[in-house]
C-alpha positions as CSV (number, residue, x, y, z in Angstrom):
1,X,0.2,0.9,-11.9
2,X,-0.8,3.6,-9.4
3,X,-2.3,3.6,-5.9
4,X,-5.9,4.6,-6.2
5,X,-7.0,4.5,-2.6
6,X,-5.4,4.1,0.8
7,X,-7.2,2.4,3.7
8,X,-6.3,1.7,7.3
9,X,-7.8,-1.0,9.5
10,X,-6.9,-1.3,13.2
11,X,-6.6,-4.9,14.4
12,X,-4.9,-7.2,16.9
13,X,-1.6,-8.9,16.8
14,X,-1.1,-12.5,17.6
15,X,0.3,-12.1,21.1
16,X,0.9,-9.3,23.7
17,X,3.2,-6.5,24.7
18,X,5.2,-7.5,27.8
19,X,7.3,-5.3,30.1
20,X,10.6,-7.2,29.9
21,X,12.2,-5.2,32.7
22,X,9.4,-5.9,35.1
23,X,9.5,-9.6,34.2
24,X,13.3,-9.7,34.8
25,X,12.8,-8.0,38.2
26,X,10.6,-11.0,39.3
27,X,7.0,-10.2,38.3
28,X,4.9,-13.1,39.3
29,X,2.5,-15.0,37.0
30,X,-1.2,-15.0,37.9
31,X,-2.9,-17.1,35.3
32,X,-2.0,-15.5,32.0
33,X,-1.1,-12.1,33.4
34,X,1.8,-10.8,35.5
35,X,1.2,-9.3,38.9
36,X,3.0,-6.1,39.8
37,X,3.7,-2.6,38.6
38,X,5.1,-1.9,35.1
39,X,8.6,-0.5,34.9
40,X,9.0,0.4,31.2
41,X,7.5,3.8,30.2
42,X,4.2,3.5,28.3
43,X,3.0,0.3,30.0
44,X,-0.1,0.6,32.2
45,X,0.2,-3.1,33.2
46,X,3.0,-5.6,32.7
47,X,1.2,-7.5,30.0
48,X,-0.8,-5.4,27.4
49,X,-2.9,-6.7,24.6
50,X,-1.0,-6.6,21.3
51,X,-2.3,-4.3,18.5
52,X,-1.8,-3.8,14.8
53,X,-2.9,-1.6,11.9
54,X,-3.3,-2.9,8.4
55,X,-2.4,-0.7,5.5
56,X,-4.5,-1.5,2.4
57,X,-3.6,-0.1,-1.0
58,X,-6.2,-0.3,-3.7
59,X,-4.5,-0.2,-7.1
60,X,-5.9,1.0,-10.4
61,X,-6.9,-2.5,-11.5
62,X,-8.9,-3.1,-8.3
63,X,-6.4,-5.4,-6.7
64,X,-5.5,-4.7,-3.0
65,X,-2.0,-4.8,-1.5
66,X,-1.6,-5.0,2.2
67,X,0.9,-4.8,5.0
68,X,0.6,-4.9,8.7
69,X,2.1,-2.5,11.2
70,X,3.2,-4.5,14.2
71,X,5.8,-4.2,17.0
72,X,7.7,-6.7,19.1
73,X,6.5,-8.3,22.3
74,X,9.2,-6.5,24.4
75,X,8.6,-3.0,23.0
76,X,10.3,-0.2,24.8
77,X,13.2,-2.4,26.0
78,X,16.8,-2.8,24.6
79,X,16.7,0.5,22.7
80,X,13.4,-0.2,20.8
81,X,10.6,2.1,19.9
82,X,7.7,2.4,22.5
83,X,4.4,0.5,22.6
84,X,2.5,0.6,19.4
85,X,-1.1,1.7,20.3
86,X,-3.3,1.8,17.3
87,X,-5.4,4.8,18.4
88,X,-2.3,6.9,18.9
89,X,-0.9,6.2,15.5
90,X,-3.9,6.1,13.2
91,X,-4.0,10.0,13.1
92,X,-0.3,9.9,12.0
93,X,-1.1,7.5,9.2
94,X,-4.0,9.7,8.1
95,X,-1.9,12.8,8.2
96,X,1.5,11.6,6.9
97,X,1.2,8.3,5.2
98,X,-2.0,8.6,3.2
99,X,-0.9,11.8,1.3
100,X,2.5,10.2,0.6
101,X,0.8,7.1,-0.9
102,X,-2.2,8.4,-2.8
103,X,-1.6,8.3,-6.6
104,X,2.0,7.0,-6.3
105,X,3.4,4.7,-8.9
106,X,4.3,1.2,-7.7
107,X,6.6,-0.2,-10.3
108,X,9.8,-0.3,-8.3
109,X,10.1,-1.3,-4.7
110,X,13.6,0.1,-4.1
111,X,12.6,3.5,-5.7
112,X,9.6,3.6,-3.3
113,X,11.6,2.9,-0.2
114,X,14.2,5.5,-1.2
115,X,11.4,8.1,-1.3
116,X,10.5,7.0,2.3
117,X,13.8,8.3,3.7
118,X,12.3,11.5,5.2
119,X,10.1,9.2,7.4
120,X,13.1,7.3,8.8
121,X,14.8,10.0,10.7
122,X,14.4,13.5,12.1
123,X,11.2,15.3,13.0
124,X,9.1,13.2,10.5
125,X,10.4,9.9,11.7
126,X,7.7,7.3,12.0
127,X,7.4,4.5,14.5
128,X,9.2,1.4,13.3
129,X,5.9,-0.5,13.3
130,X,4.5,1.9,10.7
131,X,7.5,1.7,8.4
132,X,7.3,-2.1,8.7
133,X,3.7,-2.3,7.6
134,X,4.1,0.4,5.0
135,X,7.0,-1.2,3.2
136,X,5.2,-4.6,3.3
137,X,2.2,-3.1,1.6
138,X,4.5,-1.4,-1.0
139,X,6.3,-4.7,-1.8
140,X,3.0,-6.4,-2.2
141,X,1.7,-3.6,-4.5
142,X,4.8,-4.0,-6.7
143,X,4.3,-7.7,-6.8
144,X,0.7,-7.4,-7.8
145,X,1.5,-4.7,-10.5
146,X,4.2,-6.9,-12.0
147,X,2.3,-10.2,-11.6
148,X,5.1,-11.7,-9.6
149,X,5.7,-13.1,-6.2
150,X,7.2,-10.8,-3.6
151,X,10.3,-12.9,-3.4
152,X,10.7,-12.6,-7.2
153,X,10.5,-8.8,-7.0
154,X,13.2,-8.7,-4.3
155,X,15.4,-11.1,-6.2
156,X,15.1,-9.0,-9.3
157,X,15.7,-5.7,-7.6
158,X,18.6,-6.8,-5.5
159,X,20.3,-9.0,-8.1
160,X,19.7,-12.2,-6.2
161,X,19.2,-15.7,-7.5
162,X,15.6,-17.0,-7.5
163,X,14.9,-19.1,-4.5
164,X,15.2,-22.9,-5.0
165,X,15.3,-24.4,-1.5
166,X,13.6,-24.0,1.9
167,X,15.0,-21.8,4.6
168,X,15.5,-23.6,8.0
169,X,12.6,-22.6,10.3
170,X,13.1,-21.9,14.0
171,X,10.1,-22.5,16.2
172,X,9.4,-21.0,19.7
173,X,7.5,-22.8,22.5
174,X,6.2,-19.9,24.5
175,X,5.4,-21.0,28.0
176,X,4.2,-24.4,26.8
177,X,7.9,-25.5,27.0
178,X,7.3,-29.2,27.0
179,X,4.1,-29.9,25.0
180,X,5.2,-27.6,22.2
181,X,8.6,-29.4,22.0
182,X,6.8,-32.7,21.4
183,X,4.8,-31.0,18.6
184,X,8.0,-29.6,17.1
185,X,9.8,-33.0,17.2
186,X,6.8,-34.7,15.5
187,X,6.7,-32.0,12.8
188,X,10.6,-32.2,12.5
189,X,11.2,-28.5,13.0
190,X,14.7,-27.5,11.9
191,X,15.6,-25.4,14.9
192,X,14.0,-25.5,18.4
193,X,12.8,-24.6,21.0
194,X,13.6,-21.0,21.9
195,X,12.2,-21.9,25.4
196,X,11.4,-18.4,26.7
197,X,14.0,-18.6,29.4
198,X,13.1,-15.2,30.8
199,X,13.3,-15.6,34.5
200,X,15.7,-17.3,36.9
201,X,13.6,-19.1,39.6
202,X,11.3,-20.9,37.2
203,X,13.2,-21.4,34.0
204,X,16.9,-20.9,34.3
205,X,17.7,-21.9,37.8
206,X,20.0,-19.9,40.1
207,X,23.0,-22.0,38.9
208,X,21.5,-22.7,35.4
209,X,20.3,-26.1,36.6
210,X,16.8,-25.8,35.2
211,X,18.0,-25.0,31.7
212,X,20.5,-27.8,31.9
213,X,17.8,-30.3,32.8
214,X,15.5,-28.9,30.0
215,X,18.2,-29.6,27.4
216,X,18.6,-33.1,28.7
217,X,14.8,-33.6,28.5
218,X,14.7,-32.3,24.9
219,X,17.4,-34.7,23.8
220,X,15.6,-37.6,25.5
221,X,12.3,-36.7,23.8
222,X,14.0,-36.6,20.4
223,X,15.4,-40.1,21.0
224,X,12.0,-41.3,22.2
225,X,9.8,-39.8,19.5
226,X,12.2,-40.2,16.5
227,X,14.5,-43.1,17.5
228,X,15.6,-44.2,14.1
229,X,14.7,-41.3,11.7
230,X,18.0,-39.4,11.7
231,X,16.3,-36.2,13.0
232,X,19.0,-33.9,14.3
233,X,17.6,-30.4,14.9
234,X,19.6,-27.4,16.0
235,X,19.0,-26.3,19.6
236,X,18.5,-22.5,20.1
237,X,17.6,-21.0,23.5
238,X,16.8,-17.4,24.2
239,X,17.8,-16.6,27.8
240,X,17.1,-12.8,27.8
241,X,20.2,-11.9,29.7
242,X,19.4,-14.1,32.7
243,X,22.9,-15.7,32.6
244,X,24.4,-12.4,33.3
245,X,22.1,-11.9,36.3
246,X,22.4,-15.4,37.7
247,X,26.2,-15.3,37.5
248,X,26.6,-11.7,38.7
249,X,28.1,-10.6,35.4
250,X,31.1,-12.9,35.8
251,X,32.0,-13.8,32.2
252,X,34.3,-16.6,33.2
253,X,31.5,-18.3,35.0
254,X,29.0,-17.7,32.2
255,X,31.4,-19.1,29.6
256,X,32.1,-22.1,31.7
257,X,28.4,-22.8,32.2
258,X,27.6,-22.3,28.5
259,X,30.5,-24.6,27.5
260,X,29.3,-27.3,30.0
261,X,25.9,-27.4,28.2
262,X,27.5,-29.1,25.2
263,X,27.6,-32.5,26.8
264,X,23.9,-32.2,27.5
265,X,23.2,-31.5,23.8
266,X,25.0,-34.7,22.8
267,X,26.3,-33.4,19.5
268,X,23.3,-31.3,18.5
269,X,24.4,-27.7,17.4
270,X,23.7,-25.4,20.4
271,X,23.0,-21.6,20.2
272,X,22.4,-19.3,23.2
273,X,20.7,-16.1,22.5
274,X,21.1,-13.0,24.7
275,X,23.3,-14.5,27.5
276,X,23.8,-11.1,28.9
277,X,22.1,-7.7,28.6
278,X,24.3,-4.8,29.5
279,X,21.5,-2.2,29.0
280,X,23.7,-0.2,26.5
281,X,24.9,-1.1,23.0
282,X,28.6,-0.4,23.4
283,X,28.9,-2.4,26.6
284,X,26.8,-5.2,25.1
285,X,29.1,-5.5,22.1
286,X,32.2,-5.4,24.4
287,X,30.9,-8.1,26.8
288,X,29.6,-10.4,24.0
289,X,33.0,-10.2,22.4
290,X,34.8,-11.1,25.6
291,X,32.4,-13.9,26.2
292,X,32.9,-15.3,22.7
293,X,36.7,-15.2,23.2
294,X,36.3,-17.1,26.5
295,X,34.2,-19.8,24.8
296,X,36.8,-20.1,22.1
297,X,39.6,-20.5,24.7
298,X,37.6,-23.3,26.3
299,X,37.4,-25.0,23.0
300,X,33.6,-24.7,23.0
301,X,31.4,-24.9,19.9
302,X,28.4,-23.2,21.6
303,X,27.4,-20.2,19.6
304,X,26.3,-16.8,20.9
305,X,23.3,-15.0,19.3
306,X,22.9,-11.3,19.6
307,X,19.5,-9.8,20.2
308,X,19.2,-6.9,22.7
309,X,20.6,-3.5,21.5
310,X,20.9,-4.9,17.9
311,X,17.8,-3.3,16.5
312,X,18.7,-1.3,13.3
313,X,20.6,-2.0,10.1
314,X,23.4,0.2,11.6
315,X,23.4,-1.8,14.8
316,X,23.6,-5.1,12.9
317,X,26.6,-3.7,11.0
318,X,28.3,-2.7,14.3
319,X,27.7,-6.1,15.9
320,X,28.9,-7.9,12.7
321,X,32.0,-5.7,12.2
322,X,32.9,-6.2,15.9
323,X,32.7,-10.0,15.4
324,X,31.2,-10.1,19.0
325,X,28.9,-13.1,18.3
326,X,28.3,-16.0,16.0
327,X,24.8,-15.1,14.9
328,X,22.8,-11.9,14.8
329,X,19.0,-11.8,15.2
330,X,17.5,-9.5,12.6
331,X,14.4,-8.7,14.6
332,X,12.2,-7.7,11.7
333,X,9.7,-5.2,13.2
334,X,12.5,-3.3,14.9
335,X,14.2,-2.5,11.6
336,X,11.3,-0.6,10.3
337,X,11.3,-0.7,6.5
338,X,11.7,-4.2,5.2
339,X,14.5,-3.1,2.8
340,X,16.6,-2.9,6.0
341,X,15.9,-6.6,6.6
342,X,17.1,-7.6,3.2
343,X,20.2,-5.5,3.4
344,X,21.0,-6.7,7.0
345,X,20.8,-10.3,5.9
346,X,23.0,-9.6,2.9
347,X,25.5,-7.7,5.0
348,X,25.8,-10.5,7.6
349,X,26.4,-13.1,4.9
350,X,29.0,-11.0,3.1
351,X,30.9,-10.5,6.4
352,X,31.0,-14.0,7.9
353,X,28.1,-13.5,10.3
354,X,25.2,-16.0,10.6
355,X,21.9,-14.2,10.0
356,X,18.8,-15.2,11.9
357,X,15.8,-13.5,10.4
358,X,13.7,-13.3,13.5
359,X,10.8,-11.1,14.6
360,X,8.2,-11.6,17.3
361,X,5.3,-13.7,18.4
362,X,3.4,-10.3,18.4
363,X,3.1,-10.0,14.6
364,X,0.3,-11.0,12.2
365,X,-0.3,-13.5,9.5
366,X,0.3,-10.8,6.9
367,X,3.7,-9.7,8.2
368,X,4.8,-13.4,8.7
369,X,4.0,-14.2,5.0
370,X,5.9,-11.2,3.8
371,X,8.9,-12.2,5.9
372,X,8.9,-15.6,4.2
373,X,9.4,-13.9,0.8
374,X,12.2,-11.7,2.3
375,X,13.9,-14.8,3.6
376,X,13.5,-16.7,0.3
377,X,15.2,-13.9,-1.6
378,X,17.9,-12.9,0.9
379,X,18.6,-16.5,2.3
380,X,19.3,-16.1,6.0
381,X,20.6,-19.0,8.0
382,X,17.2,-19.5,9.6
383,X,13.9,-17.7,10.0
384,X,11.4,-17.6,12.9
385,X,8.0,-19.3,12.7
386,X,5.5,-16.6,13.6
387,X,3.2,-15.2,14.7
388,X,1.7,-16.3,18.1
389,X,3.0,-18.5,20.9
390,X,1.0,-21.6,20.1
391,X,3.7,-23.0,17.7
392,X,1.3,-24.8,15.3
393,X,-0.3,-21.7,13.9
394,X,2.9,-19.7,13.2
395,X,4.7,-22.8,11.9
396,X,1.8,-23.5,9.5
397,X,1.7,-20.0,8.2
398,X,5.5,-19.7,7.5
399,X,6.1,-23.3,6.3
400,X,3.1,-23.4,3.9
401,X,3.8,-19.9,2.5
402,X,7.3,-21.0,1.8
403,X,6.3,-24.2,0.1
404,X,3.7,-22.5,-2.0
405,X,6.2,-19.8,-3.2
406,X,8.9,-22.4,-4.0
407,X,6.4,-24.5,-6.0
408,X,5.5,-21.5,-8.1
409,X,9.1,-20.5,-8.7
410,X,10.1,-24.0,-9.6
411,X,7.2,-24.3,-12.0
412,X,8.2,-21.0,-13.7
413,X,11.7,-22.2,-14.1
414,X,10.5,-25.4,-15.7
415,X,8.4,-23.3,-18.1
416,X,11.5,-21.5,-19.3
417,X,13.3,-24.6,-20.2
């Protein structure tokens, strides 16, 4: 099956681009926006409307494959590619991507992504958002041509078993940090709440007291809303390096604080993402490793999740090989081609690292559904409910796509018996 026509459709993503550095420096909320001057290059304001571009591949039989180019909320920070502005990148798609795709055979996904290598480095390197959407569309095209699900195509081509069980789903609250926790508990989400702990005065507290009280409140709400149902979710908080700021980079104080949170969690598994941000990959790995050692010496079971400066397949290998954390976030749009997501998950699992297939609220329904199929094939320890910050919408998209795919796979297995 060949690609007959290539179309591009600019659109919106499910959230916004935020200047993370400006927010960390104390930018003040004014309604939905932030007041102040942007710090990160490319931003004209601290909060910019999110954008996307759909890549549509019309195949010879008239079926249409699609993938969405999208970038993370905190673009331009932590070593990531700059803002993805549709009007700037549509000409590149027209000039570089359309000629590459037109008339191309779509029988093998891995063969297609191998042919994309010139676009991943050097002068022809494309923005990670473009590679992300392009490879989604190619996977969908291969699935349509072979009359299979995307997860089945990946399982076949990577020699993986067909999916049989759900992947635990991690939901994020956004700024509705209390209402959305109640929703998560009622829907019995596997991992919660993320919490968006991205500033010290309002969310962490200068001594971490606000996060401590938030954990206590979550545990109380679980007991109140599900008193006898055996619901025991994992707690996972993203603190965006604010512990490092609040405790002046003192790793002993940070470790002591993190360990002290265990008693608030009352036996629920506890993960802290991004406790420090050292603004450079080597120092990030070194400091996370030292922090992990200090937690171990304290006998703590709190786990560290790496995020900032861990953007590419090569980065993920470095963090994993250094054993500097317990879990790595594989932030899907940052990796560019989705083959890098598959290979990152598989590398983590083969080397004793927990794999969190994450992403961003700033994606689309299309990219979220493709990510479900990647997760079903590669089997990370958890995946993010996305897109958006409203919880219900992203959770519905991810959970329902997962259940549909599993129902089809199970049915096909039964037919073979």
